[in-house]
N, C-alpha and C positions, 0 to 999 in steps of 0.2 A: 335439511342439508347443513352440514357443519363446515366452517371455514377450514381451509387447508392449514396444516401446521407449518409455521414459518421455518425455513431452512436456515442453518447457521450462516450460510454465505449470503443471505439476503441482507444481513446487517453484520458484516464480518468484523468491523472494529469492536462492536459491542460483544460479539462472541469471543473475540481475542482478549479484551480487557476484563471480562468476567470469567475467562478460562485460563489458558496457559500463560497469558501475559498479564494476569491480575496483579503481579508484583510491580508492574509499571504504573498502575492506574492511579490517577489523580481524580478525585471524585467530589461532586457536589450534588446532593440529591440523587437523581437517577442518571445524571450526566457524567460521563467518564472521558478522560483524555490521557494521551501519553505525555510525558514531560516534553517541554518544547524543544529540547535539544536531542530528543530521541526520534520523534515523528510528529507531523502536524495532524495525524488522524485523531479524531475524537468520536465519541459515540453518544448519540441520542437514543432514547427508547424508540421502539417501532412506531408508536403513535404519541409523539410528545405533546404535552399540554402547555398552557401558559406558564405554569410553574417551572417546567423543564427549560423553557426558553429563558426565563429569568435566571435560572441556575447556570445555564450556559453563558449568559451575558456576564454574570458575576465571576465565573471561573475564568473566562477569557479576558475580560476587561473592556470598558467602553472604547469604541473606535477600532477595536481589533478585528482583523479579517480572519475568519475561521472557515476551514473546509467543511463541507457538508456532503461529502462523497457518499453515494448510495442512498441519500435521502430523497424521497420521491414526492414529498408533500409540499405545501406552501409555507413560505417564511412569514412570520408575523409582520404586522404594520410597523414600519420604522426600520426594518432590516433591509439593507441594500445588497442585492445580488451583484457581486463584483466579478464573477467568473462563472462561465457555464460551458461545458463541452460534453457532447454525448460520448458514452463509453461502452465497453463490453467487458463481460466477465467470462473467462475461459477456464475450463477444468480439464485436467489430463487424467481421466479415469481409465485410460487404456494404456497400451504400451508406449514407450518413449522415455527412456531413462538409461543413462550409461555413465560410469565413472570416466574421468579424463586424466591421463597420466601427466599432462602438463599443468593441470589446474592445481593451484596451491591455496591453502586456507589463509585468509587474510585476518589480521588481528589489529589490536589498538595501534600498534606502531605503524600500520599501513594507512591509517585514517587520513593523514594529510594528502597522500597520493590519491586516495579514493575520492576525497573532496575535490581535488584538482581535476580528476578525470570526469567527475560528475558535472563540474562547472563548465567543462568544454563540450560535453556531449548531451547534457540536459535530459537524462532518462526519467526524471521525476525527483521528488524530494529525497535527499540523503543528507543527514545532519551529523554533527560530531559523535553522537552516541547511537545512531541508527544501527551500527554494527552489533549492538547488544541484542537486537531483536532476533537474530538467528545466525546461521552459517553464511559467510560470504566467501566466494571463491574468485580467484583471479588468475590471469595468465600474464607472465612477464616476458619481455623480449629485451635482451641486452640490459637486464636489470630493471627496466622501466615497466610499470604497470600499464598494460595496453588494453585490457578487457576485464570486466568483472560482472558478476551477478550474485544475488543472494536472497535471503529470506526476510520477509517483512511480517505481515499479519499472520496470526496463528490461531484461528478458530479450532475448537476441538476436532481432531481428526484430519485437519487440513493445514497446509502451509502455503502462503503466497510467495511466488517468485517475483522479485523486483530488482530495480537498479541494474537492469541489463544494458550494458553500454560498451562500446568499443572506440578506442582512439581513431579519429578519421584516417590516420596514416596506416592503420592496421586492418581496415575494413576490407571485405571481400575474401577473407581467409576462413570464414566459418567459425570464428572464435565465439561469437554470441551463441550460436547454435550449440556448440560443444559445452559451453558453460551452463546453458539452460538445462541440457540433458544431465550434466554432472550434478547440479543443484537438485534437480528432480530425483536423481538416483538417491541422494542422501535423504530426501524426504520419504521416498518409498521404503528405504531401509528402516525407517522408524514406524512403518505401517501406516503412513499418512498419504494423503492425496494432494498433488500440487494443483494450484490454481494461480491465475494472474489477472490483471486488469490492463487494458490499453484503450486508447482513443478509438471510437468507432470509425473514424476516418483514416486510421493508420492501417490501410489495407495491406501494405507490404508486410508489416509485422504480423498481422492476423494470419496471412497466408503462411508465413514462416511457422508460427505456433501451431497452426492446423497440420502442417506437414510433420510436426514433431509429436502429434497425437493429442493435441488439445482440441476441445470442441466448445462451441458457444453454449454457455449455460443461460445467460440472461443479458439483456441490455441494461445499462445503468447510466448514471450521469456523474460527472465531476463538477461540483460547483462550490463556490465560496460566497460568504455573505459577511457584511460588516456589521458588527455589533453597534446598535444605536447609542448615541451619547446619553440619552435618557429613554427609559421604557415608559409605556403608558402607565400612569399612576404615580410617576415621579421617581421610580427606582433608577439607580445609576446617576 
């Protein structure tokens, strides 16, 4: 019996940084990451060895907290797990995409407003250059940005929908639903398939995404670990 061939979505950051997002990749050995002002995502090999962990430590820096999303193994001795939450990965390989006449494409000039909206709604990491990862759409009311959604990881043939958020004063109007469908429409127009991540306990969001044609592909975990001040053997 042979092992199953890994799917690109099993390690989506690695697939992105060795594929369509390779131009972002900062690399040391087999470890890759996005620039720190683009995304906190980094990519370990599917089965990292001691050398890979040493390269990650050197790339990130001693004492730095690094995300290990989608990593299912054990961290080495001396690495402190600082955050852990169960998550799910959903894919939309069926119907569920439509353009929205009110959605506008957001650009670099909109980043201050986008950062402000993210700070107030906390949909997940969004940094000054995250907008470079893909298309971001927003809805404005009286000139103010009240909702947005966009594209993040980009494994070959797939695009992640992320940063879905709505100003508290504008909730209940279906804006997030409309923007998810609009972003998904753009992804499908390229011949790709949308996917996304959310917390396993975020049942309200999961029900919403399922109503839009997403289905559970796999469970995963969102975790972070602190790089030790010194690695075994004296490194760092």
